[in-house]
Structures are given as C-alpha cells and as structure tokens.
N, C-alpha and C positions, 0 to 999 in steps of 0.2 A: 648917812645912816643906814639906807637900805642895803647898801653894799656891804656896810660893815657887820650889819646882822646876818646877812647871807653867808658871809666869811666864817663868822663865828660859829653859825649852825654846822655849816659844812665841816668845820674842824672838829666840832663835838661829834658828829655822824661818823667822821673818819676815825676818831679815836676809840669810839665804841665799836665800830666795826673791826678795828685792830685788835681791841681786847677780846671780842668774841672770837677772831681768828686764831689767837694766841690760846684761848681756852680750847677751842677745838682741836688744836695741834697738840695741846697737851693730854688731852682725852685719847686722841689716837695713839700717841705716844705710850700712854698707860695701857690702853687696849692691846698694843702691838707687843709691850713688856708681859702682859699677863699671858697672851696667847703664846708667847715664846716660852714662858715657864712652863705653861700647860703642855706645850708639844714636847719640851725637853723631858719633863715627868713622864709623859705617855711613851716617849722613846726609850726611857731608861726601863719602863716598867716591862714593855713589850720585848725589849732586848733581853732582859733577864729570862722571860718566859721561853724564848726561842733557844736558850742554852740549856733548857731543863731537858733531861732524858728520862725521867721517872714519869710513867704515864699518870699515875694517880696524882702526883704533884702538879702535873700540867692542868689536869681538871680542876684540881682546887684553886690553882693560880688564876685560872680564868676569872672565877667569881671574885676573888680578892682583889686582883687588879682591875676588874671592871667597876667593882664598888669604889674603890680609891680613886679611879680616874673620874667617875662621875662626881665625886665630892670636889676633885680638884676643879673641874670645869664649872660646877656651881656649888658652892659652899653650904647653900641652903638646902641641898639634896637631904632628904630624911634617909634613914637605913632602908635601902631596898632589899626585897627578896630576890633571889636568883637561883637558876638551876642550868645545868648542862645537860642536854638531852641527847642520847646517841642511839643509832639504830641497832636494833636487835633482832637477829633472825630467829624468830620463835616457832614453834610448830603451827600456832594459828595464824601466822601471817607476820610480816616485817612491821615491828612496832617500835616506838621511842621508849627508852627507860631513862630513868633519872640517874646520871652517873655521879654527879655532884650537887650539892643544894646548900643554900643559906635561907633560913627562917622558915623551914618546912618541918613537919614531924617525920621521924623514921617511918612511922607506918606509911605516910603519904608517899615518901620516897620509893616504896615497894611498887607503886602502881605504875602500869603500862599505857602509854598512851597511843593511840593509832595514828596521829599525824596526819589524817586525812581530811578533817574537816576544822572548821573554826580559824582560828587565828595561825595555828600550827599547820593546818592544812594550807591556807594560802600561801604561807612562807615556804613550805615544802615544793609547792607549785611553781611559784614566781622565782624562788632563790633570791630573793630580795628583803631587806631588812623592813618590818612591818611595825606599826604602833597601834596600839587599841586600847580602849577603855573598858574598865569593869570585867575583869576576868571571870568573875562570879557568875556572869552571863554567858560565858563562851562554853560552846558545847562540849569541849574536851577538857579546858582547864577548870572548870567548874566542879570536877571530882577531886580537887584538891581544896579543902575549907580554909587552909591558911591564906590563900590568894583572896578570899572574899572581902578582906578589908583593904585590899589596894584597888587603886583608881586608874592607874596607868600601867600598860604593859608594853614592854619593847622585846621584840623577837629577832634574833639576828642569825642567818644560817650559817652552819659550819661547812665551808666548801672549800675544795682544793682542786682546780681545774674542772673536769667534769663529775668528779666525785662528791656526792653529799653525804656527810658523815652524821649530820644531826643539826641542833640549833642550841643557841644559849638564850636564856631568858631572863630579863630584869623587870622587876614590878615595883611601883612606888605608889605611896599613899596619896601623893597630890595628883590632882586631875591636870592632864597635859603636861606632864612632867619631863617629857623627852623632846628636847629640841633638835634641830638639823645638826649641831656640831656635836651634841651627845652621840646621836646615831653614827656620826661619822667615826667618833672615838671608838664605840663599840664595834663597829665593821671592821676597823683596823685591828683592834685586840683580836676578834675572832678569826681573822685572816691569819695573824700570827699564831694564834692558837691552834688552828688546823694544821699548819706545818709544823708546830712543835708536837702535836699529837702523832702525825705521821713519822716524825724523826723518832719519837718515843716508841712508837709500835714497831717501827724498823729495829730500833735497838733491843727491844724485847724478842723479837723474831731472832735477831742475831745472837742474842745470849741463850735462847732455848735451842738454836741450832748447835752452839757451841757445846752446850750440855749434852745435847744429844750425841755429838761426836765423841765427846769425852766418855759418855756412857758406853758407846759402840766400842770405843778402844779398849775400855775396861771389860766389856764383855768378851771381846775378842782374846784378853789375856787370859782370862778365867778359862775360856775354851781351850786356849793352848795348853793351859796348865793342867786341865783335865785330860786333853789328848795325850800329853807326855806322860802323866801319871799312870793313866790306865794302859798305856801300850808300852812304849820304847822303855821308859824308866822301870818299870816291873821287870822287863825281859832284861835289861843290862844288870839290874840287881840280882836277879836269879843267876845271870850268867858269871858275876862276879864270885858269889857263893859257890857255884859249880867250879869254877876255876880254881879256888882255894883247895876244893876236895880233890880236883885233879892233881893238884901238886902233892897232895899227901900220897894219892895212889901211885904216882911216879916212883916214890920212895919204896913202896911195900908191893904193889901189884902192876907193874909196867903194862902187862897185857890188858887189863882191865882199863888202865887210863887211855889206851889208844881208843876204846869204845867210847870212852867219855868224851874224848876230843872230837870224835864225830858228831856228838850230841851237841857240844859247844858249838861247832861250826854252823849248825842248824840254827840255833838260838841266836847267834850273831847275825846271819842272814836274814832271820824274821825281824829282828830289832831293825836291821837296815830298811826292810822293806814298810816296817811301821813308820819309821821317820820319813821316809820318802812318801808315803800316804798322807801324812800329815802336811808335809810341805806342799804337796798337790792340791791339798784342799785350801790350804792358805793362798796360792796362786796358781790355778790352773791354766797353764800356758796354752794347752790344747783348745782352751775356750777362744783364744784370741784367732787361731789359725784354723780351727775346725769346726767351731761352733758348738752348740749345746749337745749336738749328738756326740761328736767325738770326745768332748770332755767328760760327758756322763759314760760312755763306752770305756774310757780309760779308767774313770774313777771306779767303776764296778770291776773291772779287772785286778785294780790295785786291793780292792776289799776282798776280792777272791783270795789273793795270794796270803791274806792275814788271816783267812778262816772266818768263823761266824755265820750268821744267818745269810743265805744266798739272796741275791737279789736280781730280779728279772726286768729287764728293759723292753718298752714297747715305745718307740720313738717315731713320730712323723713330723718332721720340722716344716715351718710355714714356707711360703715361696721365696719371700725375702727375710733376711736376718734382721733382728732386732738391734737397737742400739746397744753398744759394748756394756754400758753399766746396766742395763735392763737385763741383758743375758747373764752378767755376773750375779746380779741379785736373784734370779731365779735359779741358777746353778746353786747358789748357797742355801736358799730355802729348801731345795731338794736334799741337798747334801745333809742339812741339819735334821729334816724331817727322817731321812734314812738312818742317821747316826743314833735319833733318839728311839727309833724302832727296833735296831740292833742291840742297843744298851739296855732298854727298859721293858720292851713288848713281850719278850721270851716268844718270840714267833719263829714259825719254822719256814716262813716265806714272806718276801717283801717284794712288791710289785710296784714299778714306777712307769707311768704312762705319760707321754707329752705329746700333744697334737693340737693344731688349729682347730677351732670351733667358731665359726662365723666370723666376728671381729675380735676374737680374743684367743690367745694362747692358753690351753688348759693344761695343767699339770697336775697329777694326783700320785700320793704314795699312799699305798695301802698295805697294810699287814695284817696277818689272822691271829695276832697276839692276844694278850689278856685284856687289852683295852683298859678304858679308866673314865671316871666322871670328869667330863670337861668342865662343867660349872663349878664343882667343888675345888678343882685345881685352880682354876682362874680366880676364885674367890679368895684363896689362900696365898696369891702371889706375892703379897706384900711381907708375908712371912717367910718366904722361900728365898734361898740364895740365887737361884737361877730363874731367868727371865725369858727363857727360850721361846716360848709361845708367843709372848706379847712383843719380842723383837721381831719374829718372823711375820707377824701381822703388820708392824710398823714399817719394815722394809718393803713389803707388798705395797703398802699405800703410798710410799715415797716414789715408787714407779707406776702410779696409777692403778695398781692392782687391788685384788681382794683376795683374803686367805680364810678359808673356813677348816675348822677341825671337827670332825664327827667321830665319836666314840662312845662305847658303853662297856662297863665292865663285862668281860667274857666274850666280847662280840668284835675285837680289833679295834684298828684306828684307820681313818681316811683323812689325809691332808690334801685339800684341794685348793689350787692356786690359778686365779684368772687374771691374765695380764693384756691390755689392749694392745693389737698388733701395729696400731698407728696411734702415736702420740697426739694428744688434741692440739689443734692450731694455735 
C-alpha cells in the first residue's frame, strides 16, 4: 500500500510539473511572439523614418513613431507628451529650442532651454538616456506648465558619432512609466532619427547648393546679356545702319563713301575688341598662367582699348599664389566692382589696389564718382532685377573672405575684399 501511494503521488506530481512546464513554454512562446511583432513593428517604423528626406517631417515622425511604439510595447500606456529639442546657436549662448512637440501649447514651444541643469543637463553631459519623475520640479522643465501634470519623464540624446544634436523627451502621467525595454526602443528610434536628420540636413544643403548654382548661372546669363547689349550689340547695330548708308553713298557720292568705310572699319575693330574683352571676363586665361597681377593688367589694357573711365592698378602679390578657385573669385569680384564703377558711378578715375596685409589678401576698388546710399540699395534688392552686390558678398563668403561696400552720395564708392592667405585646416 505504501509503495502504491508513493507511486500515485509521484505520478500526480509529475503530471502537475509537466502541466506547469507546458504552461511556461506556452507563455514563453506567447512572449516571443509578442516581442517579434513589436520588433517587426518598430523596424518598419524606424525604416520608414530613415527613408524620409524632409527635415520637418523627420522631426514630426520622431514623436509620432515614439508614441506609437510605446503603445505597441505597453497597450496600457496613456497618451504621452513629447518634444524634440535641438541646439540653436543664439547670441546669448548655445541653447535648446523645441523643434517639434505634442501636447504642449504654441506659447510654450517658443521657450529656449539652456540644457545645462536638471534632467536635460545630465543627459547632455552623460549622453545617455535617463528617466526622472515629476518634471514640475525640474529646474529647467518646470518652465513648461503643460508638463506639470505628468509624473514620468524619459529623455534620450540625439547623437551621431561625436556630434550631439539635442534630445527627444517623452512624458507620461503614470509613475515609473518607462521600463528598460521602452528605453531601448526609444534609444533605437532616436539613433535612427539622428541619421535621418543628418540625411535630411545634407539633402537640404544639396538643394540649397543646387539652387545657388542655378542662380549663379542665371546671373551669369543676365550679365552676359547686359555686356553684349551695352557693347558689341549696339556697335554692330550701328555698323549695320552705317553700311546701308554707305551703300547709298557708293551710288551718289563715291568719294564720301570711302571716308565712311574708314569709320566703318574702326567700328568693326571696336566691336571685335569689345567681344574679346567680354570673353576675357568670362575666362581670363592669363589668370591660370600669370596669376592675379597678369590677369588684372591684361584686363585693364583691354578696358583702355574700348574707352571709358581709366583704371589705375597698384598690385603687390603675396609670396605664394592662392588656390585657383580663390584667385578666380577674387578676379571676378574686382572685375564686377570695376564694371559697376565704369557704368554707374560717372567717375573720372578708378583705382584698384591688391596687396597682402597680415594673414589676408586685401583688394580695394575705389572710384571718385557720384556714390550712393548703400543701405537704401540693399533694402530694395528684392524689387530690383540685379543682385550684383549680394552676389559679390556671397562669392566672398564661399572662399572664406569678407566684402564691405562703403559709399555716400557725392563721395564715391570703395569696395573692400579681405581673403585669408591660407585656408583653414
């Protein structure tokens, strides 16, 4: 009987243990299935984020995907608040601004946060995700009244390599709302978001560069059209009219026609010189072989051949030549300043000086013409067809230089260009 009882008890215990093992296995399978579905959903969400090239859409998607992912992991999660904070270089120091937000007011979104103390400060210093409770007591977050009703806060840094762009913040009304798996999801999301932000930022820069190049090409077309219209086109038009007149003279006054032919030859030669000068401006070959001095000297000689205001040169080249693209930009800025002075200043003389000064190459173009109000002209540039002054400044900035224009009505104009002699490492 004792043996039978032991056998029965052992069988019952074995059966119970087997049932418990089956239940544990089923629970593990269910947890694995749920985890797989969550990972799949998160992967799809973050994958869509990485394919986005719109900067603003990336910022909005970080919050939308974050909230959706948190609910996938924890269906009981209440609707959290969220915001993406990015660094902004302000005059009063580098601060965080709210680039995108959920469940905040528009007025609160205008706040700038120092990011040096409290939860944000710790995240910026450690560059690690951190969780805290009661944002209402946080030294920086308490300036956002909408967060006062929330009891849990998770902040995840937006970092790519050694570059820290800012942070993403999520807040819940529940205490201890953010578990380890949720922080892992948010960290993965923010890593993908940072890459997407970099891609979108690079795409925006490429688009801006493309627009700048197209704008530069359009400006060159307008410049070429003006050069041809004001120079060779008018000369050739006058030449055609004089040829027609000469043809009539050949029939009635042959001797006078010969005098007219002499003038026509001069006009044709002048048109040829004007065309060659225009071609030289487009591509000064002397710049490649002789440097700035040779190119400017040839340019002034060609200008003298076509008449107009005389240009005086005073050139002292640096010990070492600048990079070809820098020399080309310096030449084009000087050429445009001289052209503007000859066309619009009504000056009797134009002086061009080029010389090294410390770590900079200084170029000045001064005329004694009628001058103008610089601020008034710059203020009305959106209503003008030409963007010459702005283009000169932009070209100077592209080579690390700076351009200033000083002028007053009746006191002439001075254009000053400063270019570093050595490019920054």
